[in-house]
Structure formats: structure tokens, C-alpha cells
PDB file with one MODEL, atoms N, CA, C and O in Angstrom:
MODEL        1
ATOM      1  N   MET A   1       8.957  -3.271  47.788  1.00  0.00           N
ATOM      2  CA  MET A   1       8.670  -3.904  46.527  1.00  0.00           C
ATOM      3  C   MET A   1       7.533  -4.907  46.722  1.00  0.00           C
ATOM      4  O   MET A   1       7.505  -5.633  47.715  1.00  0.00           O
ATOM      5  N   SER A   2       6.623  -4.944  45.800  1.00  0.00           N
ATOM      6  CA  SER A   2       5.496  -5.869  45.914  1.00  0.00           C
ATOM      7  C   SER A   2       5.931  -7.270  45.503  1.00  0.00           C
ATOM      8  O   SER A   2       6.983  -7.461  44.893  1.00  0.00           O
ATOM      9  N   GLN A   3       5.108  -8.225  45.847  1.00  0.00           N
ATOM     10  CA  GLN A   3       5.411  -9.620  45.509  1.00  0.00           C
ATOM     11  C   GLN A   3       5.451  -9.804  43.991  1.00  0.00           C
ATOM     12  O   GLN A   3       6.269 -10.567  43.477  1.00  0.00           O
ATOM     13  N   LEU A   4       4.581  -9.113  43.285  1.00  0.00           N
ATOM     14  CA  LEU A   4       4.567  -9.208  41.827  1.00  0.00           C
ATOM     15  C   LEU A   4       5.869  -8.657  41.242  1.00  0.00           C
ATOM     16  O   LEU A   4       6.409  -9.220  40.290  1.00  0.00           O
ATOM     17  N   ASP A   5       6.372  -7.564  41.806  1.00  0.00           N
ATOM     18  CA  ASP A   5       7.649  -7.010  41.353  1.00  0.00           C
ATOM     19  C   ASP A   5       8.787  -7.996  41.603  1.00  0.00           C
ATOM     20  O   ASP A   5       9.676  -8.147  40.765  1.00  0.00           O
ATOM     21  N   ASP A   6       8.760  -8.668  42.755  1.00  0.00           N
ATOM     22  CA  ASP A   6       9.781  -9.669  43.067  1.00  0.00           C
ATOM     23  C   ASP A   6       9.740 -10.819  42.067  1.00  0.00           C
ATOM     24  O   ASP A   6      10.780 -11.307  41.626  1.00  0.00           O
ATOM     25  N   ILE A   7       8.534 -11.244  41.716  1.00  0.00           N
ATOM     26  CA  ILE A   7       8.372 -12.338  40.755  1.00  0.00           C
ATOM     27  C   ILE A   7       8.905 -11.925  39.391  1.00  0.00           C
ATOM     28  O   ILE A   7       9.611 -12.693  38.738  1.00  0.00           O
ATOM     29  N   LYS A   8       8.572 -10.726  38.963  1.00  0.00           N
ATOM     30  CA  LYS A   8       9.064 -10.228  37.672  1.00  0.00           C
ATOM     31  C   LYS A   8      10.583 -10.140  37.667  1.00  0.00           C
ATOM     32  O   LYS A   8      11.220 -10.483  36.671  1.00  0.00           O
ATOM     33  N   GLU A   9      11.171  -9.684  38.774  1.00  0.00           N
ATOM     34  CA  GLU A   9      12.623  -9.557  38.877  1.00  0.00           C
ATOM     35  C   GLU A   9      13.291 -10.931  38.764  1.00  0.00           C
ATOM     36  O   GLU A   9      14.303 -11.075  38.078  1.00  0.00           O
ATOM     37  N   GLU A  10      12.729 -11.936  39.435  1.00  0.00           N
ATOM     38  CA  GLU A  10      13.290 -13.283  39.367  1.00  0.00           C
ATOM     39  C   GLU A  10      13.167 -13.846  37.949  1.00  0.00           C
ATOM     40  O   GLU A  10      14.102 -14.470  37.448  1.00  0.00           O
ATOM     41  N   ALA A  11      12.032 -13.630  37.308  1.00  0.00           N
ATOM     42  CA  ALA A  11      11.837 -14.117  35.945  1.00  0.00           C
ATOM     43  C   ALA A  11      12.835 -13.468  34.984  1.00  0.00           C
ATOM     44  O   ALA A  11      13.378 -14.138  34.106  1.00  0.00           O
ATOM     45  N   ARG A  12      13.073 -12.184  35.148  1.00  0.00           N
ATOM     46  CA  ARG A  12      14.057 -11.488  34.297  1.00  0.00           C
ATOM     47  C   ARG A  12      15.470 -12.013  34.557  1.00  0.00           C
ATOM     48  O   ARG A  12      16.254 -12.173  33.621  1.00  0.00           O
ATOM     49  N   ALA A  13      15.794 -12.279  35.812  1.00  0.00           N
ATOM     50  CA  ALA A  13      17.119 -12.808  36.149  1.00  0.00           C
ATOM     51  C   ALA A  13      17.312 -14.192  35.535  1.00  0.00           C
ATOM     52  O   ALA A  13      18.401 -14.513  35.059  1.00  0.00           O
ATOM     53  N   ILE A  14      16.269 -15.008  35.542  1.00  0.00           N
ATOM     54  CA  ILE A  14      16.347 -16.332  34.920  1.00  0.00           C
ATOM     55  C   ILE A  14      16.524 -16.181  33.417  1.00  0.00           C
ATOM     56  O   ILE A  14      17.317 -16.898  32.808  1.00  0.00           O
ATOM     57  N   GLN A  15      15.795 -15.259  32.823  1.00  0.00           N
ATOM     58  CA  GLN A  15      15.919 -15.004  31.390  1.00  0.00           C
ATOM     59  C   GLN A  15      17.345 -14.577  31.034  1.00  0.00           C
ATOM     60  O   GLN A  15      17.916 -15.059  30.056  1.00  0.00           O
ATOM     61  N   ASP A  16      17.909 -13.681  31.825  1.00  0.00           N
ATOM     62  CA  ASP A  16      19.276 -13.218  31.573  1.00  0.00           C
ATOM     63  C   ASP A  16      20.284 -14.357  31.720  1.00  0.00           C
ATOM     64  O   ASP A  16      21.219 -14.471  30.928  1.00  0.00           O
ATOM     65  N   GLY A  17      20.089 -15.193  32.731  1.00  0.00           N
ATOM     66  CA  GLY A  17      20.984 -16.329  32.933  1.00  0.00           C
ATOM     67  C   GLY A  17      20.918 -17.312  31.780  1.00  0.00           C
ATOM     68  O   GLY A  17      21.941 -17.846  31.351  1.00  0.00           O
ATOM     69  N   LEU A  18      19.718 -17.550  31.279  1.00  0.00           N
ATOM     70  CA  LEU A  18      19.573 -18.452  30.144  1.00  0.00           C
ATOM     71  C   LEU A  18      20.235 -17.881  28.894  1.00  0.00           C
ATOM     72  O   LEU A  18      20.791 -18.625  28.086  1.00  0.00           O
ATOM     73  N   LYS A  19      20.177 -16.568  28.736  1.00  0.00           N
ATOM     74  CA  LYS A  19      20.857 -15.933  27.600  1.00  0.00           C
ATOM     75  C   LYS A  19      22.364 -16.156  27.691  1.00  0.00           C
ATOM     76  O   LYS A  19      23.034 -16.349  26.676  1.00  0.00           O
ATOM     77  N   ARG A  20      22.895 -16.128  28.925  1.00  0.00           N
ATOM     78  CA  ARG A  20      24.336 -16.357  29.112  1.00  0.00           C
ATOM     79  C   ARG A  20      24.738 -17.768  28.719  1.00  0.00           C
ATOM     80  O   ARG A  20      25.886 -18.002  28.341  1.00  0.00           O
ATOM     81  N   LEU A  21      23.808 -18.711  28.802  1.00  0.00           N
ATOM     82  CA  LEU A  21      24.091 -20.100  28.463  1.00  0.00           C
ATOM     83  C   LEU A  21      23.670 -20.460  27.045  1.00  0.00           C
ATOM     84  O   LEU A  21      24.042 -21.522  26.547  1.00  0.00           O
ATOM     85  N   GLY A  22      22.910 -19.609  26.394  1.00  0.00           N
ATOM     86  CA  GLY A  22      22.323 -19.911  25.089  1.00  0.00           C
ATOM     87  C   GLY A  22      23.312 -19.930  23.936  1.00  0.00           C
ATOM     88  O   GLY A  22      24.475 -19.551  24.072  1.00  0.00           O
ATOM     89  N   ALA A  23      22.816 -20.375  22.819  1.00  0.00           N
ATOM     90  CA  ALA A  23      23.636 -20.513  21.610  1.00  0.00           C
ATOM     91  C   ALA A  23      24.092 -19.174  21.047  1.00  0.00           C
ATOM     92  O   ALA A  23      25.105 -19.121  20.350  1.00  0.00           O
ATOM     93  N   ASN A  24      23.378 -18.101  21.328  1.00  0.00           N
ATOM     94  CA  ASN A  24      23.709 -16.786  20.774  1.00  0.00           C
ATOM     95  C   ASN A  24      24.634 -15.971  21.662  1.00  0.00           C
ATOM     96  O   ASN A  24      24.802 -14.773  21.434  1.00  0.00           O
ATOM     97  N   ARG A  25      25.243 -16.596  22.674  1.00  0.00           N
ATOM     98  CA  ARG A  25      26.123 -15.855  23.575  1.00  0.00           C
ATOM     99  C   ARG A  25      27.364 -15.383  22.829  1.00  0.00           C
ATOM    100  O   ARG A  25      27.770 -15.983  21.835  1.00  0.00           O
ATOM    101  N   VAL A  26      27.953 -14.313  23.315  1.00  0.00           N
ATOM    102  CA  VAL A  26      29.119 -13.720  22.670  1.00  0.00           C
ATOM    103  C   VAL A  26      30.391 -14.467  23.045  1.00  0.00           C
ATOM    104  O   VAL A  26      31.265 -14.677  22.203  1.00  0.00           O
ATOM    105  N   VAL A  27      30.494 -14.866  24.306  1.00  0.00           N
ATOM    106  CA  VAL A  27      31.715 -15.495  24.806  1.00  0.00           C
ATOM    107  C   VAL A  27      31.375 -16.871  25.373  1.00  0.00           C
ATOM    108  O   VAL A  27      30.361 -17.041  26.050  1.00  0.00           O
ATOM    109  N   ALA A  28      32.232 -17.847  25.090  1.00  0.00           N
ATOM    110  CA  ALA A  28      32.051 -19.179  25.678  1.00  0.00           C
ATOM    111  C   ALA A  28      32.407 -19.113  27.152  1.00  0.00           C
ATOM    112  O   ALA A  28      33.405 -18.497  27.525  1.00  0.00           O
ATOM    113  N   LEU A  29      31.602 -19.740  27.986  1.00  0.00           N
ATOM    114  CA  LEU A  29      31.845 -19.749  29.419  1.00  0.00           C
ATOM    115  C   LEU A  29      32.615 -21.006  29.806  1.00  0.00           C
ATOM    116  O   LEU A  29      32.440 -22.067  29.208  1.00  0.00           O
ATOM    117  N   SER A  30      33.462 -20.869  30.809  1.00  0.00           N
ATOM    118  CA  SER A  30      34.168 -22.047  31.305  1.00  0.00           C
ATOM    119  C   SER A  30      33.163 -22.959  31.999  1.00  0.00           C
ATOM    120  O   SER A  30      32.067 -22.530  32.358  1.00  0.00           O
ATOM    121  N   VAL A  31      33.544 -24.214  32.184  1.00  0.00           N
ATOM    122  CA  VAL A  31      32.663 -25.176  32.844  1.00  0.00           C
ATOM    123  C   VAL A  31      32.343 -24.698  34.249  1.00  0.00           C
ATOM    124  O   VAL A  31      31.209 -24.835  34.709  1.00  0.00           O
ATOM    125  N   HIS A  32      33.328 -24.140  34.933  1.00  0.00           N
ATOM    126  CA  HIS A  32      33.123 -23.646  36.292  1.00  0.00           C
ATOM    127  C   HIS A  32      32.061 -22.542  36.322  1.00  0.00           C
ATOM    128  O   HIS A  32      31.165 -22.563  37.167  1.00  0.00           O
ATOM    129  N   VAL A  33      32.159 -21.599  35.417  1.00  0.00           N
ATOM    130  CA  VAL A  33      31.198 -20.495  35.356  1.00  0.00           C
ATOM    131  C   VAL A  33      29.821 -21.017  34.959  1.00  0.00           C
ATOM    132  O   VAL A  33      28.808 -20.568  35.495  1.00  0.00           O
ATOM    133  N   GLN A  34      29.779 -21.968  34.018  1.00  0.00           N
ATOM    134  CA  GLN A  34      28.496 -22.551  33.620  1.00  0.00           C
ATOM    135  C   GLN A  34      27.805 -23.198  34.814  1.00  0.00           C
ATOM    136  O   GLN A  34      26.598 -23.040  34.997  1.00  0.00           O
ATOM    137  N   LYS A  35      28.565 -23.924  35.626  1.00  0.00           N
ATOM    138  CA  LYS A  35      27.987 -24.571  36.803  1.00  0.00           C
ATOM    139  C   LYS A  35      27.454 -23.534  37.784  1.00  0.00           C
ATOM    140  O   LYS A  35      26.405 -23.746  38.393  1.00  0.00           O
ATOM    141  N   GLU A  36      28.157 -22.419  37.946  1.00  0.00           N
ATOM    142  CA  GLU A  36      27.692 -21.351  38.831  1.00  0.00           C
ATOM    143  C   GLU A  36      26.391 -20.741  38.316  1.00  0.00           C
ATOM    144  O   GLU A  36      25.467 -20.492  39.091  1.00  0.00           O
ATOM    145  N   VAL A  37      26.320 -20.502  37.008  1.00  0.00           N
ATOM    146  CA  VAL A  37      25.120 -19.916  36.409  1.00  0.00           C
ATOM    147  C   VAL A  37      23.937 -20.867  36.569  1.00  0.00           C
ATOM    148  O   VAL A  37      22.837 -20.434  36.910  1.00  0.00           O
ATOM    149  N   VAL A  38      24.154 -22.155  36.327  1.00  0.00           N
ATOM    150  CA  VAL A  38      23.087 -23.141  36.464  1.00  0.00           C
ATOM    151  C   VAL A  38      22.610 -23.216  37.912  1.00  0.00           C
ATOM    152  O   VAL A  38      21.406 -23.280  38.162  1.00  0.00           O
ATOM    153  N   ALA A  39      23.538 -23.208  38.868  1.00  0.00           N
ATOM    154  CA  ALA A  39      23.164 -23.252  40.285  1.00  0.00           C
ATOM    155  C   ALA A  39      22.342 -22.019  40.656  1.00  0.00           C
ATOM    156  O   ALA A  39      21.354 -22.121  41.382  1.00  0.00           O
ATOM    157  N   ASP A  40      22.752 -20.862  40.157  1.00  0.00           N
ATOM    158  CA  ASP A  40      22.011 -19.627  40.420  1.00  0.00           C
ATOM    159  C   ASP A  40      20.609 -19.694  39.817  1.00  0.00           C
ATOM    160  O   ASP A  40      19.636 -19.285  40.450  1.00  0.00           O
ATOM    161  N   LEU A  41      20.512 -20.209  38.598  1.00  0.00           N
ATOM    162  CA  LEU A  41      19.209 -20.319  37.941  1.00  0.00           C
ATOM    163  C   LEU A  41      18.296 -21.291  38.686  1.00  0.00           C
ATOM    164  O   LEU A  41      17.093 -21.052  38.796  1.00  0.00           O
ATOM    165  N   GLU A  42      18.861 -22.385  39.196  1.00  0.00           N
ATOM    166  CA  GLU A  42      18.062 -23.342  39.965  1.00  0.00           C
ATOM    167  C   GLU A  42      17.503 -22.685  41.224  1.00  0.00           C
ATOM    168  O   GLU A  42      16.337 -22.886  41.566  1.00  0.00           O
ATOM    169  N   GLU A  43      18.323 -21.907  41.909  1.00  0.00           N
ATOM    170  CA  GLU A  43      17.871 -21.198  43.112  1.00  0.00           C
ATOM    171  C   GLU A  43      16.764 -20.198  42.778  1.00  0.00           C
ATOM    172  O   GLU A  43      15.742 -20.123  43.460  1.00  0.00           O
ATOM    173  N   ARG A  44      16.993 -19.441  41.721  1.00  0.00           N
ATOM    174  CA  ARG A  44      16.013 -18.430  41.335  1.00  0.00           C
ATOM    175  C   ARG A  44      14.695 -19.063  40.895  1.00  0.00           C
ATOM    176  O   ARG A  44      13.624 -18.548  41.215  1.00  0.00           O
ATOM    177  N   ALA A  45      14.768 -20.183  40.159  1.00  0.00           N
ATOM    178  CA  ALA A  45      13.553 -20.871  39.725  1.00  0.00           C
ATOM    179  C   ALA A  45      12.779 -21.397  40.930  1.00  0.00           C
ATOM    180  O   ALA A  45      11.552 -21.302  40.962  1.00  0.00           O
ATOM    181  N   ALA A  46      13.472 -21.946  41.912  1.00  0.00           N
ATOM    182  CA  ALA A  46      12.808 -22.435  43.118  1.00  0.00           C
ATOM    183  C   ALA A  46      12.144 -21.285  43.866  1.00  0.00           C
ATOM    184  O   ALA A  46      11.030 -21.428  44.370  1.00  0.00           O
ATOM    185  N   LYS A  47      12.827 -20.147  43.938  1.00  0.00           N
ATOM    186  CA  LYS A  47      12.273 -18.968  44.599  1.00  0.00           C
ATOM    187  C   LYS A  47      11.030 -18.473  43.855  1.00  0.00           C
ATOM    188  O   LYS A  47      10.041 -18.079  44.473  1.00  0.00           O
ATOM    189  N   LEU A  48      11.092 -18.498  42.543  1.00  0.00           N
ATOM    190  CA  LEU A  48       9.962 -18.054  41.726  1.00  0.00           C
ATOM    191  C   LEU A  48       8.761 -18.977  41.910  1.00  0.00           C
ATOM    192  O   LEU A  48       7.635 -18.505  42.065  1.00  0.00           O
ATOM    193  N   VAL A  49       8.989 -20.268  41.892  1.00  0.00           N
ATOM    194  CA  VAL A  49       7.903 -21.231  42.088  1.00  0.00           C
ATOM    195  C   VAL A  49       7.284 -21.041  43.475  1.00  0.00           C
ATOM    196  O   VAL A  49       6.062 -21.071  43.621  1.00  0.00           O
ATOM    197  N   SER A  50       8.111 -20.850  44.473  1.00  0.00           N
ATOM    198  CA  SER A  50       7.630 -20.643  45.832  1.00  0.00           C
ATOM    199  C   SER A  50       6.757 -19.386  45.914  1.00  0.00           C
ATOM    200  O   SER A  50       5.697 -19.393  46.539  1.00  0.00           O
ATOM    201  N   ALA A  51       7.218 -18.318  45.279  1.00  0.00           N
ATOM    202  CA  ALA A  51       6.451 -17.063  45.293  1.00  0.00           C
ATOM    203  C   ALA A  51       5.115 -17.232  44.575  1.00  0.00           C
ATOM    204  O   ALA A  51       4.094 -16.715  45.028  1.00  0.00           O
ATOM    205  N   LEU A  52       5.121 -17.949  43.469  1.00  0.00           N
ATOM    206  CA  LEU A  52       3.878 -18.177  42.727  1.00  0.00           C
ATOM    207  C   LEU A  52       2.929 -19.068  43.525  1.00  0.00           C
ATOM    208  O   LEU A  52       1.720 -18.836  43.533  1.00  0.00           O
ATOM    209  N   ASP A  53       3.468 -20.082  44.193  1.00  0.00           N
ATOM    210  CA  ASP A  53       2.637 -20.946  45.029  1.00  0.00           C
ATOM    211  C   ASP A  53       1.970 -20.180  46.164  1.00  0.00           C
ATOM    212  O   ASP A  53       0.831 -20.466  46.533  1.00  0.00           O
ATOM    213  N   SER A  54       2.683 -19.213  46.710  1.00  0.00           N
ATOM    214  CA  SER A  54       2.140 -18.452  47.835  1.00  0.00           C
ATOM    215  C   SER A  54       1.040 -17.481  47.398  1.00  0.00           C
ATOM    216  O   SER A  54       0.309 -16.964  48.242  1.00  0.00           O
ATOM    217  N   MET A  55       0.915 -17.231  46.108  1.00  0.00           N
ATOM    218  CA  MET A  55      -0.106 -16.320  45.602  1.00  0.00           C
ATOM    219  C   MET A  55      -1.461 -17.025  45.464  1.00  0.00           C
ATOM    220  O   MET A  55      -2.486 -16.361  45.308  1.00  0.00           O
ATOM    221  N   GLU A  56      -1.475 -18.340  45.518  1.00  0.00           N
ATOM    222  CA  GLU A  56      -2.732 -19.077  45.319  1.00  0.00           C
ATOM    223  C   GLU A  56      -3.669 -18.920  46.476  1.00  0.00           C
ATOM    224  O   GLU A  56      -4.766 -19.477  46.462  1.00  0.00           O
TER     225      GLU A  56
ENDMDL
END
């Protein structure tokens, strides 16, 4: 997989995670699950920023 594909995959994963936390979600998440989703999104965002920085 190319670096661009990895970046796109991370961006899509962040988008999906945000949808799980958004106002239009189907099911309310427990606080525990919300914390897990936020932690995952933080990791993915850091990975995405790192990948973008390495492209410069």
C-alpha cells in the first residue's frame, strides 16, 4: 500500500469514528465506549499528521 493510500485510510477511519460520536448516530454510546473511540481517533489523527509531515 502506498503512503497516500495509508493517509486516505486513516482519514476515512477518523471520519467513521466522528460519525459514531456525532449527533446523527443511531445508538447512544456508553461513556466507556466513547472514551475508547476518542482514544482511537487521537491515535489515528497523530498517525495521519506524522504521515503528512513525512511527505514534506
